[in-house]
C-alpha positions as CSV (number, residue, x, y, z in Angstrom):
1,M,71.8,87.9,62.0
2,Y,70.6,90.9,63.9
3,L,71.1,94.0,61.8
4,N,71.2,97.6,63.2
5,N,72.1,101.0,62.2
6,R,75.4,101.1,64.3
7,N,78.7,101.1,62.4
8,N,80.9,100.7,65.4
9,Q,82.4,97.2,66.1
10,Q,82.6,96.1,69.7
11,L,84.6,93.4,71.3
12,V,82.8,92.0,74.4
13,L,84.9,89.9,76.8
14,F,83.1,87.7,79.2
15,D,84.3,86.3,82.5
16,I,82.9,82.8,83.2
17,D,82.7,81.8,86.9
18,G,80.1,83.9,88.7
19,T,79.2,85.7,85.5
20,I,78.0,82.9,83.1
21,L,77.8,80.0,85.4
22,I,78.6,79.0,89.0
23,Y,79.5,75.8,90.8
24,K,76.8,74.8,93.2
25,K,79.4,74.0,95.9
26,Y,83.0,74.9,96.6
27,F,84.3,72.2,94.3
28,S,87.1,74.3,92.9
29,R,88.9,74.6,96.3
30,K,88.7,70.9,96.9
31,V,90.1,70.2,93.5
32,F,93.1,72.5,94.0
33,I,93.8,71.0,97.4
34,S,93.8,67.4,96.0
35,I,96.1,68.3,93.1
36,I,98.6,70.2,95.3
37,K,98.8,67.2,97.6
38,E,99.2,64.8,94.6
39,V,101.9,66.9,92.9
40,F,103.8,68.4,95.9
41,G,102.9,66.1,98.8
42,K,101.7,69.1,100.8
43,E,98.5,69.2,102.9
44,L,96.2,72.2,102.7
45,Q,93.1,73.3,104.5
46,I,90.4,75.3,102.8
47,S,90.9,78.0,105.3
48,M,94.5,78.4,104.1
49,L,93.4,79.2,100.5
50,P,93.1,82.7,99.0
51,G,89.8,83.9,97.7
52,F,89.5,82.6,94.1
53,S,87.1,85.2,92.8
54,G,88.7,87.3,90.1
55,M,92.0,85.5,90.3
56,T,93.7,83.7,87.5
57,D,94.4,80.0,88.0
58,L,98.1,80.7,87.6
59,Q,97.9,83.4,90.3
60,I,96.0,81.0,92.6
61,L,98.7,78.4,92.2
62,K,101.5,80.9,92.8
63,N,99.7,82.1,96.0
64,I,99.2,78.5,97.2
65,C,102.9,77.7,96.6
66,S,103.9,80.7,98.5
67,I,101.8,79.6,101.5
68,I,103.3,76.1,101.5
69,N,106.8,77.2,100.7
70,I,107.1,75.7,97.2
71,P,109.6,77.6,95.0
72,E,108.2,79.2,91.9
73,T,110.7,77.3,89.8
74,E,109.3,74.0,91.1
75,L,105.8,75.2,90.2
76,N,106.9,76.1,86.7
77,N,108.6,72.7,86.3
78,N,105.3,71.0,87.1
79,I,102.8,73.4,85.6
80,R,101.9,71.2,82.6
81,V,101.3,68.3,84.8
82,I,99.1,70.4,87.1
83,W,97.0,71.7,84.2
84,T,96.5,68.1,83.0
85,K,95.5,66.8,86.5
86,L,93.2,69.8,87.2
87,L,91.4,69.3,83.9
88,A,90.9,65.6,84.7
89,E,89.4,66.4,88.0
90,F,87.2,69.2,86.6
91,K,85.9,66.8,84.0
92,K,84.3,64.8,86.8
93,L,82.4,67.9,88.0
94,S,81.5,69.4,84.7
95,N,77.8,68.5,84.5
96,P,74.5,70.2,85.2
97,D,74.3,68.5,88.6
98,C,77.4,70.5,89.7
99,I,77.2,73.7,87.6
100,E,74.4,76.2,87.5
101,L,73.8,78.5,84.5
102,L,73.0,82.0,85.8
103,P,69.8,83.9,85.0
104,G,69.4,85.5,81.6
105,V,72.9,84.5,80.4
106,I,71.9,82.4,77.4
107,E,69.4,85.0,76.2
108,L,72.0,87.7,76.6
109,I,74.7,85.8,74.8
110,N,72.3,84.9,72.0
111,L,71.2,88.5,71.6
112,L,74.8,89.7,71.5
113,S,76.0,87.0,69.1
114,D,73.1,88.0,66.7
115,D,74.3,91.6,66.6
116,N,76.5,91.9,63.5
117,N,78.6,94.6,65.2
118,I,79.4,92.6,68.3
119,H,82.2,90.0,68.6
120,L,82.3,87.8,71.7
121,G,85.4,86.5,73.5
122,L,86.6,85.4,76.9
123,L,88.5,87.1,79.7
124,T,88.6,84.5,82.4
125,G,90.7,83.3,85.3
126,N,90.2,79.7,84.1
127,F,93.0,78.0,82.3
128,K,92.0,77.6,78.6
129,E,91.0,73.9,78.6
130,N,88.9,74.3,81.7
131,A,87.2,77.4,80.5
132,Y,85.9,75.6,77.4
133,L,85.1,72.5,79.4
134,K,82.8,74.5,81.7
135,L,81.1,76.3,78.8
136,S,80.5,73.0,77.0
137,V,78.2,71.8,79.7
138,F,75.6,74.3,78.3
139,D,76.8,74.2,74.7
140,L,78.2,77.8,75.0
141,E,81.8,77.3,73.9
142,K,80.8,77.9,70.3
143,Y,80.1,81.5,71.0
144,F,83.6,82.3,72.2
145,P,86.2,81.4,69.6
146,F,89.1,83.2,71.4
147,G,90.0,84.8,74.6
148,A,92.6,85.3,77.3
149,F,92.9,82.8,80.1
150,G,94.2,82.0,83.6
151,C,97.2,80.2,82.2
152,D,98.3,83.2,80.2
153,S,99.4,85.4,83.2
154,D,99.3,85.5,86.9
155,S,97.9,89.0,86.7
156,R,94.3,89.5,85.4
157,N,95.3,93.0,84.3
158,N,97.5,91.6,81.6
159,L,94.7,89.6,80.0
160,P,92.8,92.4,78.0
161,E,95.8,93.1,75.8
162,I,96.2,89.3,75.1
163,A,92.5,88.9,74.3
164,I,92.5,91.9,72.0
165,K,95.5,90.6,70.1
166,R,93.9,87.3,69.7
167,A,90.6,88.9,68.5
168,N,92.4,90.8,65.8
169,A,94.4,87.7,64.8
170,F,91.2,85.6,64.6
171,Y,89.4,88.1,62.3
172,H,92.6,89.0,60.4
173,F,92.3,92.7,61.0
174,D,93.2,95.4,63.6
175,N,89.8,96.8,64.3
176,F,89.9,96.0,68.1
177,S,91.6,98.1,70.8
178,T,90.8,99.2,74.3
179,D,88.6,101.9,72.7
180,N,85.9,99.5,71.5
181,T,86.3,96.6,74.0
182,I,84.0,95.9,77.0
183,I,84.6,93.6,79.9
184,I,81.8,91.8,81.7
185,G,82.4,90.2,85.1
186,D,81.2,89.6,88.7
187,S,84.2,90.6,90.9
188,P,86.1,93.7,91.9
189,M,89.1,92.3,90.1
190,D,87.1,92.4,86.8
191,I,86.5,96.1,87.4
192,E,90.0,96.9,88.4
193,C,91.3,95.0,85.4
194,A,89.1,97.0,83.1
195,K,90.0,100.3,84.7
196,A,93.7,99.5,84.5
197,N,93.3,99.1,80.8
198,N,90.9,102.0,80.2
199,I,88.1,99.6,79.2
200,P,84.4,100.0,80.1
201,V,83.1,97.3,82.4
202,V,79.7,95.8,83.1
203,S,79.4,94.2,86.6
204,V,76.9,91.6,87.7
205,A,76.2,90.5,91.3
206,T,75.8,86.8,90.6
207,G,79.1,85.8,92.1
208,V,80.2,86.3,95.7
209,F,80.0,90.1,95.7
210,S,76.8,92.1,96.2
211,V,75.6,95.1,94.2
212,N,76.7,97.4,97.1
213,Q,80.2,95.9,97.2
214,L,80.7,96.1,93.5
215,T,79.3,99.6,93.4
216,E,82.2,100.8,95.5
217,Y,84.5,100.0,92.6
218,K,82.5,102.2,90.2
219,P,81.7,100.0,87.2
220,D,80.1,101.6,84.2
221,F,76.9,99.5,84.7
222,I,75.9,97.1,87.4
223,F,73.1,94.5,87.5
224,E,71.8,92.2,90.2
225,N,71.6,89.5,87.5
226,F,71.0,89.3,83.8
227,S,67.4,88.4,83.9
228,D,66.5,91.6,82.1
229,Y,68.9,90.7,79.3
230,K,67.5,93.2,76.9
231,K,68.3,96.1,79.3
232,V,71.8,94.6,79.7
233,Y,72.2,94.4,75.9
234,E,71.1,98.0,75.5
235,S,73.7,99.1,78.1
236,I,76.5,97.3,76.3
237,I,75.8,98.6,72.8
238,N,75.6,102.2,74.2
239,L,79.0,102.0,75.9
C-alpha cells in the first residue's frame, strides 16, 4: 500500500472506451447494427448511426430507435433481451486481438490503487456487464468494484450521482461527494458531464478527439496519452 501524508480521500471515476482501452476496428457499430436487425427487423447503415463517443449505451439505443421509428415503449419492452444479445456478441470480440490497451493505463491504475487515499470506480457509457467484460481482457476489472454504467441512464450527466452513491454504499460511509470526486475520460461528453456536476475532470486524447478539440471544453488537465503516468497521478492527487 502506498502511504502518503495526504488526509483527503478521493474518488476517481474512469471512463473505459478511448480512456483505458479501444477497439482496433469499429466493431461496436457493427454489433449494434446486427442486434437491431435481429430484435426489430430493421436495416441500418453505419452512416445512419450517431457518434458513440461519450454516449451511454441506453442513449445510443434510444437514438437508433428514433432514427428507425421504433417507439421507446417497444425498446423498453425489449431492453433485457438487447443487453443479453449485445453481451453475447461482445464476448466474441473481447480478446487482445480486437482490443488494445492504451499507453500508461496499467501503470497509472496500479499507482492510483496503491494510494491509500484514492478509491477507483467506473463512469462509463458501457452497460455494466459489457464494461467488466472489456476490462477482464486485461485483468483490470478487479480495480473497479463499483461504478455507474450505460444501462443506468440515457444521460451521462446523471451517472456521477449514481457512482458516488454506490461508492458510499460499497464502503459503508458517506465520505464521497462531488467535492472529492474526479472524472477521467476521453470525450467532450466526459468534460460536460463533470462540469454539469461541478466535478474536476482529467481528459486524455486517446479516443477520437484531439488535444486541441478537447481543450476547447476546458478540462482541468489534458494529456496526449497516459505514458507519463507519474505526471498524470500527480495531477490527480493535486485536484
